[in-house]
C-alpha positions as CSV (number, residue, x, y, z in Angstrom):
1,M,76.7,165.3,122.0
2,P,76.3,161.8,120.3
3,A,73.1,160.0,121.1
4,S,74.9,157.2,122.8
5,T,76.5,159.6,125.2
6,G,73.1,161.2,126.1
7,L,71.6,157.7,126.7
8,A,74.4,156.7,129.0
9,R,73.9,160.0,130.9
10,F,70.1,159.1,131.3
11,S,71.1,155.9,133.0
12,R,73.8,157.5,135.2
13,L,71.3,160.1,136.4
14,N,68.6,157.5,136.9
15,V,66.3,159.3,134.5
16,I,63.1,157.3,133.8
17,P,62.0,158.3,130.3
18,S,58.2,158.2,129.6
19,V,57.6,157.9,125.9
20,Q,54.6,157.2,123.7
21,P,55.1,154.4,121.1
22,S,52.1,155.6,119.1
23,H,54.1,158.7,118.2
24,V,56.5,156.4,116.2
25,V,54.0,155.7,113.5
26,A,52.3,159.1,113.8
27,N,55.5,161.1,113.4
28,R,57.8,159.0,111.3
29,Y,57.3,160.8,107.9
30,M,57.5,164.3,109.4
31,A,60.6,163.3,111.4
32,D,62.3,162.0,108.3
33,R,61.3,165.1,106.3
34,E,62.3,167.7,109.0
35,W,65.3,166.0,110.7
36,G,66.7,163.9,107.9
37,R,69.3,161.4,109.1
38,R,68.9,162.6,112.7
39,S,65.4,161.0,112.8
40,R,67.1,157.6,113.4
41,Q,67.7,158.9,116.9
42,A,64.0,159.5,117.5
43,Y,62.2,157.0,119.8
44,P,65.2,154.9,120.6
45,F,63.4,152.4,122.7
46,V,65.9,149.5,122.5
47,S,68.9,151.9,122.8
48,L,67.3,153.4,126.0
49,E,66.8,149.9,127.5
50,K,70.4,148.9,126.6
51,S,71.7,152.0,128.4
52,G,70.1,150.7,131.6
53,V,67.1,152.9,132.1
54,V,63.7,151.8,133.1
55,L,61.5,152.6,130.1
56,V,57.9,153.7,130.7
57,F,55.3,153.7,127.9
58,G,52.1,155.8,127.8
59,S,49.5,156.9,125.3
60,D,49.8,160.8,125.4
61,A,46.0,160.9,125.4
62,P,44.2,163.0,124.3
63,V,46.9,163.8,121.6
64,E,46.9,160.1,120.7
65,V,44.3,157.4,121.2
66,P,44.6,155.9,124.7
67,D,44.8,152.3,123.3
68,Q,47.7,150.4,125.0
69,L,47.4,147.5,122.5
70,F,48.0,150.0,119.6
71,G,50.9,151.3,121.6
72,I,52.3,147.9,122.1
73,H,51.9,147.2,118.4
74,S,53.7,150.4,117.6
75,A,56.6,149.6,119.9
76,V,56.9,146.0,118.7
77,N,56.4,146.6,115.0
78,R,57.3,150.3,114.4
79,A,54.7,150.3,111.7
80,L,50.9,150.7,111.5
81,P,48.7,147.6,111.8
82,G,48.5,145.9,108.4
83,E,51.7,147.5,107.1
84,A,54.3,145.1,105.7
85,P,57.2,144.4,108.1
86,Q,59.7,146.0,105.6
87,L,57.9,149.4,106.3
88,A,59.0,149.3,110.0
89,W,60.6,152.7,110.9
90,H,64.1,152.1,112.2
91,P,63.4,148.4,113.0
92,E,66.6,148.1,115.1
93,E,64.6,149.9,117.8
94,K,61.7,147.3,117.8
95,V,60.9,146.2,121.4
96,P,60.0,142.6,122.2
97,V,56.4,142.1,123.2
98,V,57.1,141.1,126.8
99,E,59.2,144.2,127.3
100,A,56.6,146.5,125.7
101,I,53.9,145.1,128.1
102,E,56.2,145.6,131.1
103,A,56.8,149.2,129.9
104,Y,53.0,149.8,130.1
105,T,52.5,147.9,133.4
106,H,55.2,147.4,135.9
107,N,57.6,150.2,134.8
108,P,55.1,153.0,135.3
109,A,54.2,151.7,138.7
110,Y,57.9,151.7,139.6
111,A,58.3,155.2,138.2
112,A,55.5,156.4,140.4
113,G,56.9,154.6,143.5
114,R,53.9,152.3,143.5
115,E,55.5,149.0,142.6
116,N,54.5,147.5,146.0
117,N,50.8,147.6,145.0
118,L,50.6,148.1,141.3
119,G,52.1,146.9,138.0
120,K,52.0,143.1,138.4
121,L,49.5,140.4,139.2
122,E,50.8,139.2,142.5
123,P,49.2,138.5,145.9
124,G,48.6,141.7,147.9
125,K,48.6,144.0,144.9
126,W,45.6,145.8,143.4
127,A,43.8,143.6,140.8
128,D,43.7,146.0,137.9
129,F,44.0,144.0,134.6
130,V,42.5,143.0,131.3
131,V,41.8,139.6,130.0
132,L,42.8,139.4,126.4
133,G,41.3,137.1,123.8
134,E,44.7,136.1,122.5
135,D,48.2,135.8,123.8
136,P,50.1,138.9,122.5
137,T,53.3,136.9,122.3
138,Q,51.7,134.4,119.9
139,V,50.0,136.8,117.5
140,R,51.0,135.4,114.0
141,D,50.8,138.6,112.0
142,G,52.2,140.8,114.7
143,D,49.1,142.9,114.9
144,M,48.5,143.4,118.7
145,S,46.0,146.1,118.0
146,R,43.3,143.7,116.9
147,I,43.4,141.5,120.0
148,P,40.0,141.6,121.6
149,V,39.6,142.6,125.3
150,G,37.4,140.0,126.9
151,A,37.2,141.5,130.4
152,M,38.5,144.3,132.5
153,C,39.1,144.2,136.3
154,V,39.6,147.3,138.4
155,G,40.3,147.1,142.1
156,G,39.5,143.4,142.1
157,R,36.0,144.0,140.5
158,F,35.2,143.1,136.9
159,V,33.8,146.2,135.2
160,I,33.6,144.7,131.7
161,G,32.9,141.1,130.9
162,L,33.0,138.0,133.0
């Protein structure tokens, strides 16, 4: 079955894929070596979104580091922090920053049936969020993983910073 047919089927069946962007950079060389040309079908984030599915990102901890900023970096750049843009693995599947953030916040809440109280900063929802030291949509070198976390709020109470 061609990849595009499978992706359309995901959407038709209302499948919500939960994927781990950090695997893109961890597995890229092994995937190319073991799967050859078929590896271009691995981690098809943009293709999944275009098919109409709700894409959910996670860390796969403890297999990978539970660092969502690294995951966002991996989804947006498809390369390790500090690597040149031309080293991006299958760059046609790079996700825009705002969509990557949504895949880590609102979309998992939706997938869990908790979008009424989680996933967005809105009145009446739980106040679980981080305060970043830089706007991730404005990072010049594209390295989201280096953005400092200034504060963390869980259940409306600051547990780190402020």
